[in-house]
ROBA-69412 format. One line per 8 residues: number of its first residue (from 1); their letters; for each residue x, y, z of C-alpha. Coordinates in Angstrom, 2 decimals. Layout:
// ROBA-69412
NUM) A) X:Y:Z ~ ...
This chain:
// ROBA-69412
1) MKIFVIGA) -31.90:-58.98:8.57 ~ -32.76:-55.52:9.82 ~ -30.80:-54.39:12.15 ~ -30.85:-51.13:14.27 ~ -28.44:-49.81:16.00 ~ -28.39:-47.77:18.93 ~ -25.78:-45.93:20.96 ~ -23.09:-45.83:18.64
9) RGFPNTIG) -23.93:-41.83:18.23 ~ -20.86:-39.72:16.53 ~ -19.79:-42.58:14.07 ~ -18.04:-42.33:11.18 ~ -15.39:-39.89:11.69 ~ -15.41:-38.89:15.52 ~ -12.25:-40.47:18.43 ~ -14.22:-42.77:20.92
17) GIEKHCEE) -14.52:-45.82:21.54 ~ -18.25:-47.05:20.83 ~ -17.64:-44.98:17.50 ~ -14.41:-46.32:16.11 ~ -15.94:-50.20:17.60 ~ -18.77:-49.46:15.14 ~ -16.78:-47.46:12.56 ~ -14.91:-50.65:11.80
25) LYPRLSKK) -17.04:-53.73:13.08 ~ -20.54:-52.27:10.25 ~ -18.97:-51.84:7.17 ~ -18.17:-55.13:7.22 ~ -21.47:-56.35:8.25 ~ -22.98:-54.12:5.50 ~ -21.23:-56.35:2.66 ~ -22.70:-59.03:3.73
33) NNIEILVC) -26.16:-60.66:1.15 ~ -28.53:-60.32:3.48 ~ -28.36:-57.79:5.98 ~ -29.34:-54.06:6.23 ~ -28.19:-51.47:8.97 ~ -29.67:-48.19:10.20 ~ -27.82:-46.35:12.49 ~ -29.09:-43.77:14.52
41) AFKDDSQN) -26.48:-41.07:15.48 ~ -26.28:-37.01:17.39 ~ -27.22:-34.07:15.21 ~ -24.65:-32.80:17.00 ~ -22.00:-35.93:17.28 ~ -21.16:-36.09:14.01 ~ -18.50:-34.65:11.53 ~ -21.16:-35.38:8.81
49) QLSKWKDI) -24.74:-35.95:8.38 ~ -24.75:-38.19:6.03 ~ -27.56:-41.29:4.78 ~ -25.75:-43.38:3.47 ~ -22.14:-44.09:4.72 ~ -20.88:-47.52:3.57 ~ -23.58:-49.01:2.55 ~ -25.14:-48.12:6.95
57) KFKYFRTF) -28.04:-46.27:6.44 ~ -27.96:-43.48:9.10 ~ -31.58:-41.73:11.38 ~ -30.44:-38.29:12.89 ~ -31.71:-36.90:15.95 ~ -31.65:-33.44:17.17 ~ -30.72:-33.02:21.26 ~ -29.44:-30.55:23.80
65) NSNGFDKL) -26.54:-30.39:26.21 ~ -27.79:-31.87:29.92 ~ -25.19:-32.73:31.36 ~ -25.46:-36.25:30.15 ~ -29.12:-37.22:30.49 ~ -29.50:-35.51:26.28 ~ -28.05:-39.18:26.23 ~ -31.44:-40.98:27.13
73) YYAFKSII) -33.50:-38.90:24.94 ~ -31.43:-39.87:22.08 ~ -32.18:-44.11:23.62 ~ -36.14:-42.61:23.95 ~ -36.27:-41.22:20.32 ~ -34.38:-44.10:18.39 ~ -36.06:-47.22:20.59 ~ -39.70:-45.14:19.69
81) YAILVYKP) -38.78:-44.82:15.68 ~ -37.39:-48.43:15.95 ~ -40.73:-49.40:16.82 ~ -43.51:-47.76:15.04 ~ -41.23:-46.80:12.66 ~ -38.08:-49.08:11.12 ~ -39.79:-52.43:12.76 ~ -36.19:-54.30:12.67
89) DIIHFQGL) -35.64:-57.64:13.77 ~ -32.73:-57.62:16.25 ~ -32.12:-54.10:17.96 ~ -28.83:-53.59:18.71 ~ -27.65:-51.30:21.70 ~ -24.20:-50.53:21.61 ~ -23.17:-49.78:25.33 ~ -24.98:-49.13:28.75
97) NSTLFVPI) -26.02:-45.79:28.55 ~ -28.72:-47.00:25.93 ~ -29.79:-50.06:27.79 ~ -32.58:-49.06:29.65 ~ -34.78:-49.46:27.23 ~ -34.13:-52.93:26.24 ~ -37.01:-54.26:27.71 ~ -39.30:-51.72:25.54
105) ARLFGIKV) -38.01:-53.54:23.01 ~ -38.80:-57.10:24.09 ~ -42.20:-55.94:25.21 ~ -42.74:-55.44:21.38 ~ -40.72:-59.11:20.45 ~ -37.79:-57.01:18.92 ~ -34.94:-59.95:19.69 ~ -32.39:-57.32:21.42
113) ITTVHSRD) -28.38:-58.20:21.75 ~ -25.70:-55.33:23.87 ~ -22.79:-55.29:24.09 ~ -20.77:-53.83:26.79 ~ -18.07:-51.79:26.36 ~ -17.53:-50.47:30.04 ~ -19.45:-50.11:33.08 ~ -19.43:-46.63:32.68
121) YIYPKWNW) -20.66:-46.15:36.42 ~ -17.34:-46.49:37.62 ~ -15.93:-43.46:35.89 ~ -15.43:-40.24:37.68 ~ -17.26:-38.14:34.97 ~ -20.47:-39.12:35.63 ~ -22.16:-37.96:39.04 ~ -24.55:-39.74:41.54
129) IQKRIIKF) -28.31:-39.60:39.80 ~ -25.86:-40.59:35.93 ~ -24.39:-43.25:38.00 ~ -27.67:-44.62:39.89 ~ -29.71:-44.44:36.04 ~ -26.25:-46.67:34.93 ~ -26.26:-48.89:37.17 ~ -30.06:-49.71:36.17
137) SEQCSKLS) -29.45:-49.53:33.22 ~ -26.85:-52.74:33.24 ~ -29.76:-54.28:34.90 ~ -32.21:-53.76:32.15 ~ -29.40:-55.57:29.62 ~ -30.03:-58.70:31.12 ~ -32.93:-59.25:29.63 ~ -30.96:-58.85:26.40
145) NITITVSE) -31.83:-62.37:23.82 ~ -27.82:-62.22:23.60 ~ -24.97:-59.56:25.85 ~ -21.32:-59.35:24.09 ~ -18.68:-58.00:26.40 ~ -15.49:-56.58:24.86 ~ -13.58:-57.35:28.33 ~ -12.49:-60.44:30.18
153) HDYYEYKL) -12.39:-59.22:33.52 ~ -16.79:-58.01:32.65 ~ -16.74:-61.46:30.53 ~ -15.76:-63.79:33.73 ~ -18.21:-61.86:36.00 ~ -20.75:-61.58:34.10 ~ -21.26:-65.05:32.98 ~ -22.30:-65.26:36.41
161) QYKNIHLI) -25.23:-63.21:36.33 ~ -26.33:-63.11:31.94 ~ -28.12:-66.65:30.53 ~ -26.27:-65.48:26.91 ~ -23.25:-63.94:27.18 ~ -20.56:-64.19:24.86 ~ -16.57:-62.79:24.58 ~ -16.00:-60.63:21.41
169) KNGVDIIS) -13.09:-58.42:21.68 ~ -11.96:-55.24:20.63 ~ -10.30:-55.62:17.42 ~ -8.13:-53.25:14.64 ~ -6.65:-52.96:11.17 ~ -3.86:-55.11:10.80 ~ -1.47:-52.14:8.67 ~ 1.11:-54.18:6.04
177) NIDFNKKK) 3.08:-52.34:2.83 ~ 1.06:-49.21:4.07 ~ 3.45:-45.32:4.38 ~ 0.88:-43.33:6.52 ~ 3.82:-40.92:6.21 ~ 2.69:-37.99:4.69 ~ 3.94:-34.74:4.76 ~ 1.17:-32.74:4.57
185) YLEKYDLL) 0.09:-34.01:8.20 ~ 3.32:-33.30:9.77 ~ 3.69:-30.02:8.20 ~ 0.16:-28.90:9.57 ~ 1.02:-29.77:12.77 ~ 5.28:-28.46:11.99 ~ 5.69:-32.47:13.02 ~ 8.97:-34.42:12.13
193) SKKYIFTA) 8.18:-38.10:12.12 ~ 9.84:-40.25:15.38 ~ 9.89:-36.66:17.06 ~ 6.48:-36.52:18.86 ~ 4.53:-38.29:21.56 ~ 0.71:-38.25:20.50 ~ -2.05:-39.08:22.41 ~ -5.76:-39.14:21.25
201) ARFTKEKD) -8.87:-39.99:23.26 ~ -11.61:-37.56:24.97 ~ -11.02:-35.10:27.34 ~ -12.64:-37.19:29.98 ~ -11.52:-37.80:33.52 ~ -10.97:-41.26:33.01 ~ -8.16:-40.41:30.48 ~ -6.16:-38.53:33.03
209) LKIMIKAY) -4.57:-35.47:30.64 ~ -3.59:-33.45:33.62 ~ -1.14:-35.87:34.73 ~ 0.45:-36.61:31.15 ~ 0.62:-32.64:30.96 ~ 1.75:-32.17:34.36 ~ 4.39:-35.14:33.73 ~ 5.33:-33.13:29.62
217) NKLETEYP) 5.90:-29.86:31.74 ~ 8.17:-31.97:34.05 ~ 10.32:-34.15:31.03 ~ 12.91:-30.44:29.00 ~ 12.23:-31.84:25.63 ~ 12.49:-31.24:22.48 ~ 9.94:-33.55:21.72 ~ 6.04:-31.90:21.33
225) LVIAGDGN) 3.63:-33.05:22.77 ~ -0.07:-33.46:20.30 ~ -2.95:-34.80:22.43 ~ -5.52:-35.52:19.22 ~ -9.22:-35.17:20.44 ~ -11.52:-32.68:22.20 ~ -14.49:-32.20:25.00 ~ -17.30:-29.59:26.00
233) TKYAQKIK) -16.99:-30.56:29.74 ~ -15.81:-28.37:32.27 ~ -12.99:-30.94:32.65 ~ -12.34:-30.74:29.50 ~ -12.20:-26.96:29.11 ~ -9.46:-26.70:32.15 ~ -7.17:-29.23:30.01 ~ -7.07:-26.61:27.00
241) ILAKKNKD) -6.11:-23.80:29.50 ~ -3.70:-26.13:31.11 ~ -2.16:-27.88:27.24 ~ -2.81:-23.99:25.81 ~ 0.43:-23.21:28.45 ~ 3.22:-24.89:27.28 ~ 3.82:-23.52:23.19 ~ 5.08:-27.51:22.47
249) IILTGFVS) 2.08:-29.14:23.14 ~ -0.18:-29.46:20.16 ~ -4.19:-29.51:20.59 ~ -5.58:-30.87:17.55 ~ -9.08:-31.22:17.91 ~ -10.66:-34.38:16.67 ~ -9.73:-35.94:13.94 ~ -9.59:-38.75:11.87
257) GDELKTLF) -8.46:-40.48:8.16 ~ -5.93:-40.33:6.79 ~ -4.52:-37.28:9.75 ~ -5.04:-39.39:12.39 ~ -3.20:-42.19:11.34 ~ 0.02:-40.10:9.98 ~ 0.09:-38.68:13.36 ~ -0.04:-42.85:15.12
265) YNAKIFLL) 2.19:-44.35:12.99 ~ 4.77:-41.10:12.76 ~ 4.57:-40.95:16.86 ~ 8.46:-41.94:18.63 ~ 5.68:-42.85:21.53 ~ 2.47:-43.34:21.78 ~ 0.84:-42.51:25.35 ~ -2.05:-43.51:27.57
273) TSVNEVAV) -2.93:-42.13:31.12 ~ -5.85:-43.83:31.82 ~ -6.88:-44.16:35.13 ~ -10.30:-46.50:35.05 ~ -10.62:-49.34:32.00 ~ -12.58:-52.18:31.63 ~ -11.38:-53.32:28.02 ~ -8.04:-53.16:26.40
281) PISVLEAM) -8.58:-49.29:24.52 ~ -9.01:-49.60:21.22 ~ -6.01:-46.57:20.65 ~ -3.03:-48.90:22.30 ~ -3.96:-51.19:19.93 ~ -4.35:-49.25:16.66 ~ -0.39:-47.41:18.20 ~ 1.19:-51.10:18.13
289) SFKTEVLI) -0.81:-51.91:15.15 ~ 1.36:-49.29:13.39 ~ 4.72:-50.06:15.30 ~ 4.17:-47.46:17.37 ~ 5.88:-47.65:21.01 ~ 3.65:-47.84:23.85 ~ 3.57:-46.09:26.17 ~ 0.65:-47.08:28.99
297) SDLEVNKI) -0.91:-47.37:32.64 ~ -0.18:-50.53:34.66 ~ -4.08:-51.27:34.53 ~ -5.34:-55.42:34.90 ~ -6.59:-54.86:31.36 ~ -3.81:-53.08:29.67 ~ -1.47:-55.69:31.22 ~ -2.74:-58.31:29.35
305) LPLEFHNY) -0.73:-56.75:26.17 ~ 2.25:-59.08:25.28 ~ 4.17:-55.47:26.11 ~ 7.03:-55.30:28.92 ~ 8.14:-53.97:32.22 ~ 9.23:-50.18:30.20 ~ 5.61:-50.52:28.24 ~ 4.44:-49.55:31.42
313) FNTGDLND) 3.76:-46.55:34.46 ~ 2.34:-47.15:37.62 ~ -0.99:-45.58:37.16 ~ -1.46:-41.84:39.01 ~ 2.31:-41.77:39.63 ~ 3.51:-39.07:38.48 ~ 6.78:-39.56:39.04 ~ 7.96:-42.97:37.71
321) LVKKLKNT) 5.30:-41.57:34.28 ~ 8.48:-39.28:33.77 ~ 10.80:-41.55:34.82 ~ 9.15:-43.66:32.17 ~ 9.05:-41.35:29.63 ~ 12.64:-40.24:30.04 ~ 13.83:-43.68:29.31 ~ 11.01:-44.22:26.36
329) LLKTENKK) 12.50:-41.60:24.45 ~ 16.20:-42.42:23.85 ~ 15.10:-46.23:23.36 ~ 15.88:-47.54:20.18 ~ 13.34:-49.27:17.99 ~ 13.24:-53.17:17.83 ~ 11.89:-54.30:15.01 ~ 11.20:-57.89:16.35
337) IFENRIEY) 9.22:-57.00:19.48 ~ 6.98:-54.66:16.85 ~ 6.36:-58.15:14.53 ~ 5.50:-59.70:17.63 ~ 2.78:-57.60:18.51 ~ 1.48:-57.48:15.01 ~ 1.05:-61.03:14.86 ~ -0.64:-61.45:18.57
345) LQLNHNWD) -2.81:-58.52:16.89 ~ -3.74:-60.58:13.62 ~ -4.64:-63.80:16.26 ~ -6.15:-61.71:19.02 ~ -7.77:-58.45:17.99 ~ -8.79:-58.97:13.99 ~ -11.93:-57.09:12.27 ~ -12.79:-59.91:10.61
353) LIANKTYD) -13.58:-62.28:12.39 ~ -15.29:-59.84:15.16 ~ -17.23:-59.79:12.19 ~ -18.14:-62.97:11.40 ~ -18.58:-64.01:15.23 ~ -21.23:-60.88:15.58 ~ -23.06:-61.89:11.85 ~ -23.09:-65.23:13.16
361) LYSHLHQI) -24.58:-64.12:16.82 ~ -27.21:-62.29:14.29 ~ -28.05:-65.43:12.40 ~ -28.58:-67.33:15.58 ~ -31.15:-64.87:16.62 ~ -32.88:-63.43:12.95 ~ -33.32:-68.23:12.43 ~ -35.18:-67.96:15.92
369) EEKNTL) -37.11:-65.53:14.83 ~ -38.08:-67.12:11.39 ~ -39.30:-70.46:13.59 ~ -41.63:-68.38:15.94 ~ -42.64:-66.90:12.79 ~ -43.90:-70.05:11.53
């Protein structure tokens, strides 16, 4: 089976939900005997331009900074390359930003799977033109042979609209018997284990890093706030300026691999202040897998997790966030609670199971194609 992936523009080693999803999924799929995977990526988005990574092949396209329309340009070049050059058995669209071109793939007889990670048009970072394009892309995605959603909420809503819809949640690696207390990464930022607050997120409006920084400034604590992530928008620049006013706020930029794992593992609190999410963020699942305490906004998608009342703050409520942060910093670790969370992750967010489910969908489509050919 030749699988062509469109939408995972920046992986590997780039912070972002889709990129992280693909970074875990495709190495597992590439281990199967009868599968070849080619991923289309942005040259500007990727930290390392690789011809091959963990048996996954890459094709890079140059792009331009056009406030979101670069994604359409990338998707257009990708679909043309797929049709004229690579000629895959299946195109897997990751996210709605590229699915405007699903009808073209189907027109040329290529089987299509779309994974809907989020309905991006609900996010404030897009203007009205971009939102309408994404909404139209969502309609185009309905022509996919199979649609996957990572969100329970979306699954029950889409089930009424899509012919062949599957719920396959985001996953997380369960870390066991591994010590990520790698001193060189803590020393890099002058940090002590369990003596800092941590977040990992893109600098976008829906992550609401502004309220996080404001809450930290009111906290009056010796624990630094460590923010892993970046962005090149005007909003991101404002966040950087705001953060740099406090010497105890550390901006790491994009980090990955053992460095990122070390920052997760040694944090006292993992904090996420999102105002919009359609599925549980992978970063929250990762924090839970490292047995790190979490404090997250009380969005409906987050409340499906087996967490306690004190793990949530009222979304957008600065005073409640400050109060919950103070209380969480004073809490002692409860090993039993952490073990229960690990058990939950193993049952509900297991990457090996997710890869197997995805492979079964690929095989099903490929068998249909072979029968039609015969």
